matplotlib code that plots the C-alpha trace (Angstrom):
import matplotlib.pyplot as plt

x = [24.8, 23.1, 19.8, 16.6, 15.0, 11.4, 9.0, 5.9, 3.5, 1.6, -0.6, 0.1, 1.2, 1.7, -1.8, -2.5, -3.7, -4.4, -6.6, -6.1, -7.0, -3.8, -1.0, 2.7, 5.3, 7.3, 10.3, 11.9, 10.6, 9.3, 5.5, 4.1, 4.5, 1.5, 0.4, -1.4, -1.4, -0.5, -3.3, -3.4, -5.3, -6.3, -3.3, 0.3, 2.5, 2.4, 5.5, 6.5, 9.6, 10.9, 9.1, 5.9, 6.0, 4.1, 1.1, 1.0, 1.8, 0.5, 1.3, 4.5, 7.0, 9.2, 12.1, 11.0, 12.3, 10.5, 11.3, 10.1, 7.8, 6.8, 5.5, 4.9, 1.4, 1.3, 2.5, 3.5, 5.0, 3.4, 5.7, 5.2, 7.0, 8.0, 9.1, 9.6, 13.0, 13.4, 10.9, 12.0, 12.0, 12.4, 8.8, 7.5, 4.0, 5.6, 7.5, 4.4, 2.3, 5.0, 5.1, 1.3, 1.4, 4.2, 2.3, -0.9, 1.0, 2.1, -1.6, -2.3, -1.6, -4.2, -6.8, -5.8, -6.1, -9.6, -10.9, -8.8, -11.6, -11.3, -9.4, -10.5, -7.9, -4.9, -6.4, -6.7, -3.1, -2.0, -3.9, -2.3, 1.1, 0.6, -0.8, 0.9, -0.2, -1.8, -3.8, -5.4, -8.9, -9.2, -12.0, -9.9, -8.9, -12.4, -13.7, -11.1, -11.4, -15.2, -14.7, -12.4, -14.8, -17.8, -15.6, -14.5, -18.1, -18.7, -15.8, -14.7, -11.5, -8.1, -9.4, -11.5, -8.6, -6.3, -8.8, -9.1, -5.3, -5.6, -8.6, -6.6, -3.7, -6.2, -9.0, -7.0, -6.2, -3.3, -0.5, 0.7, -2.7, -2.9, 0.3, -1.2, -4.4, -2.7, -0.1, -2.6, -5.0, -2.0, -0.9, -4.4, -4.7, -1.5, -2.4, -5.9, -4.7, -2.2, -5.0, -7.3, -4.7, -3.6, -7.2, -7.8, -4.7, -5.7, -9.1, -7.6, -5.3, -8.1, -6.8, -9.1, -10.7, -9.1, -5.7, -6.2, -7.2, -4.2, -1.9, -3.7, -3.5, 0.2, 0.8, -1.3, 0.6, 3.9, 2.6, 1.5, 4.9, 6.7, 4.7, 5.2, 9.0, 9.0, 7.1, 9.4, 12.5, 11.0, 9.9, 13.3, 15.0, 12.8, 13.3, 17.1, 17.3, 19.0, 17.7]
y = [1.3, 3.8, 5.5, 3.9, 5.5, 6.5, 7.9, 10.1, 10.1, 13.4, 15.3, 18.8, 21.5, 19.0, 17.7, 14.2, 11.8, 8.5, 9.9, 12.7, 16.4, 18.3, 19.6, 18.9, 21.7, 21.7, 23.6, 20.8, 21.9, 19.4, 19.0, 19.9, 17.0, 14.8, 14.6, 11.6, 8.1, 7.3, 5.6, 4.3, 6.6, 8.8, 10.3, 10.5, 11.0, 8.0, 7.1, 4.1, 2.0, 1.1, -2.3, -0.5, 2.2, 0.3, 0.2, 4.0, 5.5, 8.8, 12.1, 13.0, 10.9, 12.5, 11.3, 11.8, 11.6, 10.5, 11.4, 10.5, 7.6, 5.3, 1.9, -0.3, -0.9, -3.3, -1.5, 1.8, 3.4, 6.0, 8.7, 11.4, 13.9, 13.9, 16.0, 15.7, 16.7, 16.0, 15.4, 12.6, 14.3, 11.0, 10.2, 12.2, 11.7, 9.8, 7.5, 6.9, 6.0, 3.7, 1.9, 1.5, 0.0, -2.4, -3.7, -4.1, -5.9, -8.6, -9.6, -10.0, -13.8, -14.3, -12.5, -14.3, -17.7, -17.0, -14.8, -15.3, -13.7, -10.2, -8.0, -4.9, -5.8, -5.5, -2.3, -0.8, -1.7, 0.0, 3.1, 3.1, 2.8, 5.8, 8.1, 11.5, 14.3, 16.1, 13.1, 11.9, 13.1, 12.1, 9.8, 6.5, 6.7, 7.1, 4.5, 1.9, 2.6, 2.2, -1.1, -2.4, -1.4, -3.1, -6.2, -6.4, -6.4, -9.5, -11.4, -12.5, -13.6, -13.3, -12.3, -9.5, -8.1, -8.4, -6.3, -3.8, -3.4, -2.3, -0.1, 1.6, 2.4, 4.2, 5.6, 7.6, 11.0, 11.5, 9.1, 8.6, 7.4, 5.3, 3.6, 3.0, 1.5, -0.7, -2.0, -2.9, -4.7, -6.5, -7.9, -9.1, -10.7, -12.7, -13.8, -14.9, -16.6, -18.7, -19.5, -20.7, -22.8, -24.4, -25.2, -26.8, -28.9, -30.0, -31.0, -33.0, -34.8, -35.6, -33.6, -32.8, -29.4, -28.0, -29.2, -27.8, -24.5, -24.4, -25.0, -22.4, -19.7, -20.3, -20.2, -17.1, -15.3, -16.2, -15.0, -11.7, -11.2, -12.1, -9.5, -6.9, -7.6, -7.2, -4.0, -2.6, -3.4, -1.7, 1.3, 1.7, 1.6, 4.5, 6.6, 6.1, 7.2, 10.6, 10.9]
z = [15.9, 13.7, 14.8, 13.5, 10.4, 10.7, 8.1, 8.1, 5.2, 4.8, 2.4, 1.1, 3.6, 6.4, 6.4, 7.7, 5.0, 7.0, 9.7, 12.1, 11.6, 12.6, 10.5, 11.0, 11.2, 8.0, 9.3, 11.2, 14.6, 17.1, 17.4, 20.9, 23.4, 24.0, 27.7, 29.1, 27.8, 24.2, 22.3, 18.7, 16.3, 19.3, 21.1, 20.0, 16.9, 14.5, 12.6, 10.6, 10.0, 6.5, 6.7, 7.6, 4.9, 2.1, 4.5, 4.7, 1.3, 0.3, -1.4, 0.5, 2.4, 5.0, 7.1, 10.7, 14.3, 17.4, 21.0, 24.5, 25.4, 22.5, 21.7, 18.6, 17.5, 14.6, 11.5, 13.1, 16.2, 18.5, 20.1, 22.7, 20.5, 16.8, 13.9, 10.2, 9.0, 5.3, 2.4, 0.1, -3.3, -5.1, -4.3, -7.3, -8.8, -11.6, -9.3, -7.2, -10.2, -11.5, -8.2, -8.2, -11.6, -10.7, -7.8, -9.8, -12.7, -10.3, -9.8, -13.5, -13.5, -10.8, -13.0, -16.2, -14.6, -13.3, -16.1, -19.2, -21.3, -19.8, -22.2, -20.3, -17.6, -20.0, -21.4, -17.9, -17.1, -20.3, -19.5, -16.0, -17.5, -19.7, -17.0, -16.6, -14.2, -17.1, -18.3, -15.1, -15.9, -19.5, -20.6, -21.0, -17.3, -16.1, -18.5, -17.5, -13.7, -14.0, -15.9, -13.2, -10.4, -12.1, -12.8, -9.1, -8.0, -10.0, -8.3, -4.9, -3.1, -4.8, -8.2, -6.8, -4.9, -7.9, -10.0, -7.1, -7.3, -10.9, -10.0, -7.2, -9.6, -11.9, -9.7, -7.2, -8.7, -6.4, -7.4, -3.8, -2.8, -5.9, -4.8, -1.3, -2.8, -5.4, -3.1, -0.4, -2.7, -4.4, -1.0, -0.2, -3.7, -3.3, 0.2, -0.8, -4.0, -1.9, 0.6, -2.1, -3.8, -0.5, 0.5, -2.9, -2.6, 0.9, -0.3, -3.2, -0.8, 1.6, 4.5, 7.4, 6.8, 10.0, 8.9, 5.4, 6.9, 9.2, 6.3, 4.2, 6.9, 7.3, 3.5, 3.1, 5.8, 4.2, 0.8, 2.3, 3.9, 0.7, -1.3, 1.4, 1.3, -2.5, -2.4, 0.3, -1.7, -4.7, -2.7, -1.0, -4.4, -5.5, -2.3, -2.4, -6.0, -6.7, -10.3]

ax = plt.figure().add_subplot(projection="3d")
ax.plot(x, y, z, "-o")
ax.set_aspect("equal")
plt.show()
């Protein structure tokens, strides 16, 4: 059986980008061991599995190794010792922005159903598709991101989250963080949309509110997992690319 694959997402020069204040060694050496009890977001080295990675995207993705005591805490693992051994060069700014847009595009149907009279959404997606590192601060980007933010504040539920996915793809200057924001809001949008649809169907069918909510919660969880699986498959295809 092959060893498990773990990842660590970092900012420039080994900086943490999802909490924490330390810097990771970039030469493949092990980080100092953590003494005392391991605690989420407090003490220990946090790594993620392939299925967790879409929850923790950022500027740089590294293959990592963990050692010593460890435990799983939701969407990541905590180790007593860890190191990063190889940066994944396929996670370029262009690849990250493309992934962000792909996630946001999958929410477009949710927005069009609820707000078919909102051409600014299609415009914003077109701007996001055309983004290059040299064009991230031009006026159309700022204008479209601002339009998506103001639109999101007028909405709620699935439609709001769908618009926030497009906003995330545009507003974050760093493409890796844009991917993180767009993917997270997209997952929430699909889950909320399924919940709303299932509750509406339950009401139409005359189900007891508690039974309708139970069905809606289960369907929403399944939709969230389905979108996470799609995002993971897309992300892995990018990271395994040699082009």
